[in-house]
C-alpha positions in Angstrom: -16.7 -29.5 17.9 -18.1 -29.0 21.4 -16.2 -27.7 24.4 -15.9 -31.2 25.8 -14.1 -32.4 22.7 -11.8 -29.4 22.6 -10.9 -29.8 26.3 -10.2 -33.5 25.8 -7.8 -32.8 22.9 -5.9 -30.2 24.9 -5.6 -32.6 27.8 -4.4 -35.5 25.5 -1.8 -33.2 23.8 -0.6 -31.9 27.1 -0.1 -35.6 28.2 1.8 -36.3 25.0 -0.9 -38.7 23.9 -0.9 -37.3 20.4 -2.3 -40.3 18.6 -5.4 -40.2 20.8 -5.7 -36.5 20.4 -5.7 -36.8 16.6 -8.2 -39.6 16.8 -10.6 -37.2 18.6 -9.8 -34.5 16.1 -10.5 -36.7 13.1 -13.9 -37.6 14.5 -14.8 -34.0 15.0 -17.0 -32.1 12.4 -15.0 -31.3 9.3 -15.3 -27.6 9.8 -13.0 -27.9 12.8 -10.5 -30.5 11.5 -8.2 -28.1 9.8 -7.8 -25.8 12.7 -7.1 -28.6 15.1 -4.5 -30.2 12.8 -2.7 -26.9 12.0 -2.4 -26.2 15.7 -1.0 -29.7 16.3 1.4 -29.5 13.4 2.6 -26.1 14.6 3.4 -27.6 18.0 4.5 -31.0 17.0 5.6 -30.5 13.4 8.2 -33.2 13.6 5.7 -35.9 14.5 5.2 -38.3 11.6 1.8 -39.1 12.9 0.7 -35.5 12.7 1.9 -35.1 9.2 0.0 -38.3 8.2 -3.2 -37.0 9.8 -2.8 -33.6 8.0 -2.4 -35.5 4.7 -5.7 -37.3 5.4 -7.3 -34.0 6.0 -5.8 -32.4 2.9 -9.1 -31.6 1.1 -10.3 -29.7 4.1 -7.1 -27.8 4.5 -7.0 -26.8 0.8 -10.6 -25.6 0.8 -10.0 -23.4 3.9 -6.9 -22.0 2.4 -8.8 -21.1 -0.7 -11.4 -19.3 1.4 -8.7 -17.3 3.2 -6.9 -16.4 -0.1 -10.2 -15.3 -1.7 -11.1 -13.1 1.3 -7.8 -11.4 1.3 -8.0 -10.7 -2.4 -11.6 -9.4 -2.0 -10.6 -7.1 0.9 -8.0 -5.5 -1.4 -10.5 -5.1 -4.3 -9.0 -7.8 -6.5 -12.3 -9.5 -7.2 -11.3 -11.3 -10.5 -8.3 -12.8 -8.9 -10.4 -14.1 -6.0 -12.9 -16.0 -8.3 -10.8 -19.1 -8.9 -10.3 -19.7 -5.2 -14.0 -19.1 -4.5 -15.1 -21.5 -7.2 -12.7 -24.2 -6.1 -13.9 -23.8 -2.5 -17.5 -24.2 -3.6 -16.7 -27.2 -5.7 -14.9 -28.7 -2.7 -17.7 -28.1 -0.2 -20.7 -26.0 -1.5 -22.0 -24.5 1.7 -24.5 -21.6 1.7 -21.9 -19.2 3.1 -19.5 -20.0 0.3 -22.2 -19.8 -2.4 -23.1 -16.3 -1.0 -19.6 -15.0 -1.2 -19.1 -16.4 -4.7 -22.5 -15.0 -5.9 -21.9 -11.7 -4.3 -18.5 -11.4 -5.9 -19.9 -12.4 -9.3 -22.6 -9.8 -9.0 -20.1 -7.1 -8.1 -18.3 -8.0 -11.4 -21.6 -7.6 -13.2 -21.8 -11.3 -13.9 -25.4 -11.3 -12.5 -26.6 -14.4 -14.4 -23.9 -16.6 -12.8 -24.5 -14.9 -9.5 -28.2 -15.7 -9.4 -27.6 -19.4 -9.5 -25.3 -19.4 -6.3 -27.3 -16.7 -4.5 -30.6 -18.5 -5.2 -29.2 -21.7 -3.7 -27.9 -19.9 -0.7 -31.4 -18.4 -0.2 -32.9 -21.9 -0.5 -30.5 -23.4 2.0 -30.6 -20.7 4.7 -32.5 -17.6 3.7 -30.1 -15.1 5.3 -31.0 -11.4 4.7 -27.7 -10.8 2.9 -28.5 -13.7 0.5 -31.9 -12.1 -0.3 -30.3 -8.6 -0.7 -27.7 -9.7 -3.2 -30.1 -12.0 -5.1 -32.5 -9.0 -5.5 -29.6 -6.8 -6.6 -28.5 -9.4 -9.2 -32.0 -9.7 -10.6 -32.3 -5.9 -10.7 -28.9 -5.8 -12.5 -30.3 -8.0 -15.2 -33.4 -5.8 -15.6 -35.6 -8.6 -14.1 -37.2 -6.0 -11.8 -40.6 -7.9 -11.4 -38.7 -11.0 -10.2 -36.6 -8.9 -7.8 -39.6 -7.3 -6.1 -40.9 -10.3 -4.1 -37.3 -11.2 -3.1 -36.7 -7.6 -1.8 -40.2 -7.5 -0.1 -39.3 -10.7 1.8 -36.0 -9.0 2.8 -37.8 -5.9 4.1 -40.2 -8.1 6.1 -37.3 -10.1 7.5 -34.9 -7.3 8.3 -36.1 -3.9 7.1 -32.7 -2.1 7.2 -32.3 1.2 5.2 -30.3 -0.6 2.5 -33.2 -3.1 2.1 -35.8 -0.3 1.6 -33.4 1.5 -0.8 -33.1 -1.5 -3.2 -36.8 -2.2 -3.0 -37.5 1.5 -3.7 -35.1 1.6 -6.6 -36.6 -1.6 -8.2 -40.2 -0.3 -7.8 -39.1 3.0 -9.4 -37.8 1.0 -12.4 -41.2 -0.6 -12.7 -43.0 2.7 -12.6 -44.6 1.9 -9.3 -43.9 5.3 -8.0 -46.2 5.5 -4.9 -44.8 2.3 -3.4 -41.3 3.4 -4.3 -41.7 6.7 -2.5 -42.7 4.9 0.7 -39.6 2.7 0.8 -37.2 5.4 -0.4 -38.3 7.7 2.4 -37.9 5.0 4.9 -34.4 4.4 3.5 -33.6 8.1 3.8 -34.9 8.3 7.3 -32.8 5.4 8.4 -29.7 5.9 6.4 -29.7 9.7 5.5 -28.5 9.0 1.9 -29.4 12.0 -0.3 -29.8 9.7 -3.3 -32.9 8.2 -1.6 -34.4 11.6 -1.0 -33.7 12.7 -4.6 -35.2 9.6 -6.1 -38.3 9.9 -3.9 -38.8 13.4 -5.2 -38.5 12.2 -8.8 -41.1 9.6 -8.0 -43.4 12.2 -6.4 -43.2 14.4 -9.5 -44.1 11.4 -11.7 -47.1 10.7 -9.5 -48.3 14.3 -9.5 -47.8 14.8 -13.2 -48.2 11.5 -15.0 -46.9 11.3 -18.6 -49.9 11.7 -20.9 -50.8 8.9 -23.3 -49.8 9.5 -26.9 -52.8 10.5 -29.1 -54.4 7.8 -31.1 -53.7 7.8 -34.9 -57.4 8.5 -35.7 -57.3 11.5 -33.4 -54.2 12.8 -35.1 -55.7 12.4 -38.5 -58.9 14.3 -37.4 -56.8 17.0 -35.9 -54.8 17.3 -39.1 -58.0 17.5 -41.3 -59.4 20.1 -39.0 -56.3 22.3 -39.3 -56.4 22.0 -43.1 -60.1 23.0 -43.2 -59.4 25.9 -40.9 -56.6 27.1 -43.1 -58.7 26.8 -46.2 -61.4 28.9 -44.7 -59.0 31.7 -43.8 -58.0 32.0 -47.4 
């Protein structure tokens, strides 16, 4: 709803022209219908016309109520209780923002497979940095590190916050790509001063300096064994 429509509704309401005000409200984008109707109901709750208009906007009101309930539950750490409200809100109107919140909550509950579907769609619809971050984290949580890397690299290119470098560094470390991991972990530490980033960078550095030797081939082990047997025979 633009400022002109809002001002027009206020003017119509102040002139007691409620029917015309509701007509403008009903023609407004759906995101704004609920707020307009609630305000009108609060002020003119005895008006049958307002109640009728609210009934016509019931689906919007229910979905926004679900959003608010879910956010209150999430803010108090009651993630599982928030899920039914988030899922119903997404079914009612699957916006990228709602998919992000649902996917993020699922990932925090370690339901990464379910989270990836919603976060992937959010990325496709709007590509917000937080969508990319949580999609990368969900992929990483499933052990799909190779798939997480391009997502997190895109995130670093887009935003490059310390948390972005942290998760890319952690994922590269899991893949044994220590030199690249060190770069991002040090950038994360410089920007965020989290000791975990510094410690993990040091672990990567040790792996680069002292790579794990390859296990000896079977034929070499046999030759070594025969040589030791021959040596022990000679000493007798």
